[in-house]
Steps between C-alpha positions, in 0.01 A plus 500: 500500500771436244485220241780316679306514825186375327689206347641414843149509648367248249817288516441454872132407453392167653595185308233285342456149363335382180324163493383303198390136494623353171335161558317323780354153460575133555685511165732798550582773750714813476477837677686820412596740780709813453613818667605797288845343454480124572275234345460133592278206421344287769500157331519435126270215404432631150697413188776743406299628204202575725721669761660719233163587348336592831796702616503681164140602564631671815788657301748291702804331347566153651872577528414793730361264765719498811387150593232232509405389853356151530225418748532121455601240245168394341519520122225761461731739687842416352448373143636811329797557731767307301430683172465836675838452666674366189364760258501810718730419791236569764633399846308229687415542870363211707549319828701178515194276514342655193828479307532131586147430381530721191817329380310171490243667275757681283726190471776616262473861611710543814560873547684681774222654705503775759379333816286680753396376843130475577408763758803720432453808279736557207553792266483527121572855385272724705255218575500329839352151464397290796421132433271340757393139546162387369332158528503325162610160370845605381857483637513842668222721359489871574298814451664839459474847647653757264578848629634824354488792738150501652352292217429138597353212294429147626485188280379154604373310197515135614399449861311217664366689801525838671763502774589756763830565322334562165248738657770695679713536189211613278364744755606853413526446124337743258443218253468126550509230234336202668379162385125447479512166326164331540145508623475206735160388370607515136818309580316221682242476219764493226608186315853522633639187668437486874873487573548830312210658686657396829834649396343832403293518821794395718710721724775505234269532201325810370301779662122506460291814447374472857843476658638776276211727598549432870871578483461814290239634744744440786789687338298783344533856621526857375831416328356227274409634153467191282469124519588294192357147504740246354490136391120510456397158371320496165323174590429536873445872540348806338648850515166644609477252791851574618457878479156506665607286797804714567315829450228386741762433769674831437175695524419324826825625652461853367747467212260486207701765311783254426525432125484132403628358172526146366845452350375288211254777402769770497816351346765764460304778670732731696428625848711750694541510877454723682250623240584829331328798659475862382826678573469793742799727455654687791383863507840635397492283184169649385606863540602687181 
């Protein structure tokens, strides 16, 4: 096979997605997702300096970002958006409810945003992004499915309870970033005010290890390669508890080979989906 034919073969190879969690906590959240040609952030709750530093570790220039997509308007998800937009011109994507709530947080920063409709996919470069409704105490919170070719990543970082819609959207993903916020016993035994405990445990609060494990076991299948646990509480959870509960459920349903990572333990680590496999060349390409 000629060189031109070989280049065409690799050019037409399946598309992939790269995932890296820049931050995941009650203080700040930001997730980097990219195809070979288009890069976006899901939320930007870090300061601009931190965003620039963590992107630099990935060899990514902030100005190369095609957009920042906002899941909801809480400050730990949108704090760095004004500076990121002003300094680097990164477009802002959000639904109308999130924009309304965010402008109250940003106050003097009133940008022109690109509005998407929850439940309706939109396109940025070669990424297809589908926002879907999640239960959380915000104006119009969403999770995201991000697709490029056959690659598919699901993100739901603030979610009060598993719903049929959330399960259906996450099913079929090769990677899922899902909240596993608290261990119910540790939360109830903590010194947090009772009203805060009720909010966290409520249907629009945050997902427990138990509920996260149940949902992941329901959506798991041969397609699922990795689960990244997000928003793990430093006070009311332990990474080992979250991972062990989810792994136990996955093993029980025959999916114990799924890799599990805690976002806070792997800041900036890059994962590629579908995972790279050894390339098997067509016979005519291996002939002299």
